C-alpha positions in Angstrom: 26.3 -32.2 14.1 23.7 -30.8 11.4 20.9 -31.4 13.9 22.8 -29.7 16.7 23.5 -26.8 14.5 19.8 -26.3 13.7 18.6 -26.6 17.2 21.3 -24.1 18.3 19.9 -21.6 15.6 16.3 -22.3 16.9 17.3 -21.5 20.4 19.0 -18.4 19.3 15.5 -17.4 17.7 13.8 -18.1 20.9 16.3 -16.1 22.9 16.1 -13.0 20.7 12.3 -13.2 20.3 10.8 -14.1 23.6 7.4 -14.1 22.0 8.2 -17.5 20.6 8.1 -19.1 24.0 4.5 -18.1 24.3 3.5 -18.5 20.7 0.7 -21.0 20.1 1.2 -22.3 16.6 -1.3 -22.7 13.6 -1.5 -22.7 9.9 1.6 -22.6 7.5 1.3 -21.5 3.9 3.6 -20.8 1.0 3.6 -19.9 -2.6 6.3 -20.3 -5.3 6.5 -19.2 -9.0 8.2 -20.9 -11.9 11.8 -19.5 -11.1 11.8 -21.5 -7.9 10.1 -24.9 -9.2 11.6 -27.8 -11.1 9.0 -27.6 -13.9 8.5 -23.8 -14.2 5.0 -24.2 -12.8 3.6 -22.3 -9.7 3.1 -24.1 -6.4 0.9 -23.1 -3.6 0.7 -25.0 -0.2 -1.0 -25.0 3.1 -0.9 -27.1 6.3 -4.4 -26.5 7.8 -4.4 -26.5 11.6 -7.6 -26.3 13.2 -10.1 -27.6 16.0 -12.2 -29.1 13.3 -10.7 -32.4 12.7 -13.5 -33.7 10.3 -12.3 -32.3 6.7 -13.8 -33.2 3.3 -13.2 -32.4 -0.3 -16.4 -30.8 -1.8 -17.2 -30.1 -5.5 -19.1 -26.8 -6.2 -20.8 -26.5 -9.5 -21.7 -23.1 -10.8 -23.3 -22.1 -14.2 -19.8 -21.0 -15.7 -17.3 -22.8 -13.7 -16.8 -25.3 -11.0 -14.3 -25.6 -8.1 -13.1 -28.0 -5.6 -12.1 -27.3 -1.9 -11.4 -28.6 1.5 -14.0 -27.8 3.9 -15.1 -28.5 7.5 -17.3 -31.6 6.8 -20.9 -30.6 6.4 -20.2 -26.8 6.1 -20.3 -25.6 2.5 -20.4 -21.9 3.4 -16.6 -21.6 3.7 -13.7 -23.1 1.8 -10.3 -23.4 3.4 -8.2 -24.0 0.3 -9.3 -24.7 -3.3 -9.0 -24.3 -7.0 -11.5 -23.6 -9.8 -11.7 -24.6 -13.3 -10.2 -21.3 -14.4 -6.9 -22.3 -12.9 -7.1 -19.9 -9.9 -6.2 -21.4 -6.5 -6.3 -19.8 -3.1 -5.8 -20.5 0.6 -5.0 -18.7 3.8 -3.3 -18.6 7.3 -5.0 -16.6 10.1 -3.1 -13.3 11.0 -4.9 -11.5 13.7 -2.2 -9.0 14.1 -3.5 -7.2 11.1 -5.7 -4.2 11.3 -9.4 -4.7 12.2 -11.3 -6.6 15.0 -13.0 -9.4 12.9 -11.7 -12.4 11.0 -14.9 -14.5 11.0 -15.4 -14.6 7.2 -11.8 -15.8 5.9 -13.3 -18.9 4.6 -16.3 -17.1 3.0 -14.2 -14.7 1.0 -12.2 -17.6 -0.3 -15.3 -19.3 -1.6 -16.4 -16.0 -3.2 -12.9 -15.7 -4.8 -13.2 -19.3 -6.3 -16.6 -18.4 -7.7 -15.5 -15.3 -9.3 -11.7 -15.0 -10.0 -9.5 -16.3 -12.8 -6.3 -14.5 -12.0 -4.3 -13.2 -9.0 -5.2 -9.8 -10.4 -8.9 -10.6 -10.1 -8.5 -11.4 -6.4 -6.9 -8.0 -5.9 -9.7 -6.3 -7.5 -12.0 -8.2 -5.1 -10.1 -6.8 -2.2 -10.0 -3.3 -3.7 -13.9 -3.3 -4.1 -14.3 -4.5 -0.4 -11.8 -2.2 1.2 -14.0 0.8 1.9 -17.1 -1.1 3.1 -14.9 -3.4 5.0 -14.7 -7.3 5.2 -14.4 -9.6 8.2 -10.9 -10.8 7.2 -7.5 -11.0 9.0 -5.5 -13.3 7.1 -2.5 -14.0 4.7 -4.3 -15.3 1.5 -2.0 -17.2 -1.0 -2.9 -17.4 -4.6 -1.7 -18.7 -8.0 -3.2 -18.5 -11.4 -3.0 -19.7 -15.2 -0.5 -16.8 -15.9 2.0 -18.4 -13.7 1.7 -15.6 -11.1 1.8 -16.3 -7.3 1.3 -13.9 -4.4 0.4 -13.6 -0.9 -2.1 -10.8 0.3 -1.8 -9.6 3.9 -5.3 -8.7 4.3 -7.0 -6.7 7.1 -10.6 -5.4 7.5 -10.1 -2.4 5.3 -6.7 -2.7 3.7 -4.3 -5.3 2.2 -0.6 -5.5 0.9 0.4 -7.7 -2.0 3.7 -9.7 -2.0 4.7 -11.1 -5.2 6.6 -14.4 -5.2 8.4 -13.2 -8.4 9.9 -10.2 -6.5 11.5 -12.5 -3.7 15.0 -13.4 -4.5 14.3 -17.1 -5.1 10.6 -16.8 -6.1 8.9 -18.1 -2.9 7.1 -16.4 -0.1 6.2 -18.2 3.3 3.8 -17.1 5.9 2.4 -18.5 9.2 0.3 -16.5 11.6 1.7 -13.1 11.6 2.1 -10.3 8.8 5.0 -8.2 8.0 2.5 -5.4 7.9 0.7 -6.4 11.2 -0.1 -3.8 13.8 -0.8 -5.9 16.7 2.4 -7.6 17.8 0.8 -9.4 20.8 -1.4 -11.4 18.4 1.4 -12.4 16.3 2.8 -16.0 16.3 4.3 -18.7 14.2 7.8 -17.2 14.0 9.7 -20.5 14.5 7.6 -22.3 11.9 8.0 -19.7 9.3 11.9 -19.7 9.9 12.0 -23.5 9.5 9.7 -23.6 6.4 11.7 -20.8 4.9 14.9 -23.0 5.4 13.5 -25.9 3.8 11.7 -24.3 0.7 14.9 -22.2 -0.1 17.0 -25.1 0.1 15.3 -26.3 -3.3 14.1 -22.8 -4.6 17.7 -21.5 -4.9 18.4 -24.6 -7.1 15.1 -24.2 -9.0 14.2 -27.8 -8.0 11.3 -27.1 -5.7 8.4 -29.7 -6.3 5.1 -30.8 -4.7 6.6 -34.2 -3.7 9.3 -32.3 -1.9 6.7 -30.0 -0.2 4.8 -33.1 0.9 7.5 -35.4 2.0 10.0 -32.8 3.5 8.2 -29.7 4.4 4.6 -30.5 5.3 5.8 -33.6 7.5 8.7 -31.7 9.2 8.9 -32.5 13.0 11.7 -30.2 13.9 10.9 -28.0 16.9 12.6 -25.5 19.2 13.7 -28.3 21.5 14.5 -31.2 19.3 16.0 -32.2 15.9 14.4 -35.7 15.5 16.1 -36.8 12.3 16.8 -39.6 11.4 13.7 -41.1 12.8 13.0 -42.7 15.2 14.0 -39.9 17.6 16.6 -41.3 20.0 16.7 -38.4 22.4 14.5 -36.6 24.7 12.5 -33.6 24.2 12.5 -31.7 27.6 11.0 -34.1 30.2 9.1 -36.3 27.9 9.7 -40.0 27.5 12.8 -40.9 25.1 11.8 -40.9 21.4 8.7 -38.8 22.0 8.0 -35.4 20.5 5.5 -32.8 21.5 4.3 -31.6 18.1 3.0 -28.2 19.0 5.5 -25.9 17.3 6.6 -28.1 14.3 5.3 -27.6 10.8 3.5 -31.0 11.1 1.5 -30.3 14.2 -0.9 -32.6 16.1 -3.5 -30.0 15.3 -2.8 -30.2 11.5 -6.2 -31.6 10.1 -5.4 -31.4 6.3 -2.7 -30.5 3.8 -3.1 -29.2 0.1 -0.6 -28.5 -2.5 -1.7 -26.9 -5.6 0.5 -27.7 -8.8 -0.4 -25.0 -11.3 0.0 -24.9 -15.0 2.4 -22.8 -17.4 1.1 -19.8 -19.4 -0.9 -21.2 -22.3 -1.7 -24.6 -20.7 -5.1 -26.0 -20.0 -6.2 -24.5 -16.7 -8.2 -27.8 -16.1 -5.0 -29.5 -15.3 -4.2 -27.5 -12.2 -3.9 -30.3 -9.5 -5.0 -30.0 -6.1 -3.0 -32.6 -4.0 -4.6 -33.5 -0.7 -4.1 -35.3 2.5 -7.2 -35.4 4.7 -5.4 -35.4 8.0 -2.1 -35.1 9.6 0.8 -35.2 7.0 2.8 -37.9 8.7 -0.3 -40.2 9.0 -1.5 -39.9 5.4 -0.8 -40.3 1.7 -1.3 -37.3 -0.8 -3.8 -37.9 -3.8 -4.9 -35.7 -6.7 -8.1 -33.9 -7.2 -9.3 -31.8 -10.2 -12.0 -29.3 -10.4 -13.4 -30.3 -13.7 -14.5 -33.8 -12.6 -18.3 -34.8 -12.9 -18.2 -36.0 -9.2 -15.7 -36.7 -6.4 -15.0 -40.1 -4.9 -17.4 -40.8 -2.0 -14.3 -41.7 0.0 -13.2 -38.2 0.3 -16.5 -36.2 0.0 -19.3 -38.1 1.7 -19.9 -38.4 5.5 -18.9 -36.4 8.4 -16.1 -37.4 8.3 -15.7 -39.1 5.1 -14.1 -42.5 5.2 -10.7 -41.3 4.0 -10.5 -38.9 6.9 -12.0 -41.1 9.4 -9.2 -43.8 8.7 -6.4 -41.2 9.0 -7.6 -40.1 12.4 -7.5 -43.8 13.4 -3.9 -43.8 12.2 -3.1 -40.7 14.1 -4.2 -42.5 17.3 -1.7 -45.2 16.5 1.3 -42.6 16.7 -0.4 -40.5 19.3 -1.5 -43.2 21.7 -1.4 -41.4 24.9 -4.8 -39.8 25.6 -3.5 -38.1 28.7 -1.1 -36.0 26.7 -2.4 -34.7 23.3 0.4 -33.9 21.0 2.9 -36.6 22.2 4.0 -38.3 19.1 5.8 -41.7 19.6 8.4 -41.6 16.8 9.1 -45.2 17.0 5.6 -46.0 15.7 6.3 -43.9 12.7 9.5 -45.4 11.8 11.8 -48.2 13.1 15.5 -47.9 13.4 15.8 -50.3 10.5 13.8 -47.9 8.3 10.6 -49.9 8.2 7.3 -48.9 9.7 4.2 -46.6 9.0 5.9 -43.5 7.4 8.0 -45.4 4.8 4.9 -47.4 3.9 2.8 -44.3 3.3 5.7 -42.5 1.4 6.2 -45.6 -0.9 2.4 -45.6 -1.8 2.6 -41.8 -2.2 5.7 -42.1 -4.6 3.8 -44.6 -6.8 0.8 -42.2 -7.0 3.0 -39.3 -7.8 4.5 -41.3 -10.7 1.1 -42.6 -12.0 -0.4 -39.2 -11.8 2.5 -37.5 -13.6 2.2 -40.0 -16.4 -1.4 -39.4 -16.6 -1.3 -35.5 -16.5 1.3 -35.6 -19.4 -1.1 -37.5 -21.5 -3.9 -35.1 -20.8 -1.8 -32.1 -21.5 -2.2 -33.2 -25.0 -5.7 -34.7 -25.1 -7.7 -33.6 -21.9 -10.2 -36.2 -20.9 -12.5 -35.3 -17.9 -14.1 -38.7 -17.8 -10.7 -40.3 -17.5 -9.6 -37.9 -15.0 -12.8 -38.7 -13.0 -12.0 -42.5 -13.1 -8.3 -41.8 -12.3 -9.4 -40.0 -9.1 -11.7 -42.8 -8.0 -9.2 -45.5 -8.5 -6.5 -43.5 -6.7 -8.9 -42.7 -3.7 -9.8 -46.5 -3.3 -6.3 -47.3 -3.4 -5.4 -44.9 -0.5 -8.4 -46.0 1.4 -7.4 -49.7 1.1 -3.9 -49.0 2.3 -5.4 -47.0 5.4 -7.7 -50.0 6.2 -4.8 -52.4 6.2 -2.7 -50.2 8.3 -5.5 -49.7 10.9 -6.2 -53.5 11.0 -2.5 -54.4 11.5 -1.9 -51.8 14.2 -4.9 -52.3 16.4 -2.8 -54.8 18.6 -0.4 -51.8 19.4 -2.9 -50.2 21.7 -2.3 -50.5 25.4 1.6 -51.1 25.0 2.5 -47.6 26.2 2.8 -46.8 30.0 1.6 -43.2 30.3 2.6 -40.6 32.7 -0.1 -38.3 34.4 2.1 -35.2 34.7 5.1 -33.6 32.8 6.8 -30.4 33.4 8.3 -28.4 30.4 8.4 -24.7 29.7 7.3 -25.6 26.0 4.3 -27.9 26.7 1.4 -25.3 26.8 -2.0 -25.4 25.5 -2.0 -24.8 21.8 -4.1 -22.4 19.7 -5.6 -23.3 16.3 -6.7 -21.2 13.3 -8.0 -21.1 9.8 
């Protein structure tokens, strides 16, 4: 009954806003401040959707600070989400409906912000300084800082508007690929993803229980779309004319074009900014495990930072091929390969490992709040990365025999199965 109600609501959205039917989805972001979260600390989140599947975590060292960020492997000129040792974190979603005609430097300005900003206010100053001359940005930039602030900036080439999460009724703001201040409606998309993300985030924000585990395990991995409510997994129904149990993950939050995820867990006012944690999955959320990264470490584990792609990302891409085995139809997710009707399978295995990492990390960070130890943080990062890598290797080895079991269809007819757009 619950699933049917949600599908009915989504279909109403699509009836009222015909643009949904043509929308080609991409990045989803959100910010929440202390009045929404379970521990009073801010949260910042992004599902990155891009044609660049190879993603790495990179450590940038400067004279007065360091920062870590997710990059396209091998390209250090741009950062797509990151945090610095001052506790400032930033990310974006493309929003080409904003004023201006160029958005080629969204990643460049985020790198600049990580090099120079300590607070959300500092980022606003950076935008003010570049308004007159102009900048090549059309994006919704999400930010948090050590003061507990959180805001999203709808930013065009010569203007911006700031939306503070504290001013929202329940302390959270969500954006996809359109802006409330947009001026080009034909370039706006992502309405359905925003509606779904709002629903999931507000469910916890109202109760002041929003947490990073919830964002990873419920929001970033969400597979609901305009035609199907697939829970509990495995999906037992049909989406349009697809085979039974198969989802086309174009319009869900977890998309087949999602290449990485980050959730930033900030600090409370007065706490050590070095403990701002960047939680990362280098790949599609339903195919990976979140692991922690900090900006003050001496070096990053090679598993997440070396290679194009690094080992961690390469293995997640192999896991993706297990649940998306049909090479004739990109985006067809075989839900029975994620989870069996008995509750076993790939996804429960990933979540069990992730729960353990969340518990161990919380225990370690609690200790570091009293006595910070960058060397110990470095060692913890490495151990966790190796643990996740070993899990991925076991999964890939175990599931290689699954290949070839699916009988693929050459053609499918559906109003929703259209070529998808990606963005940064």
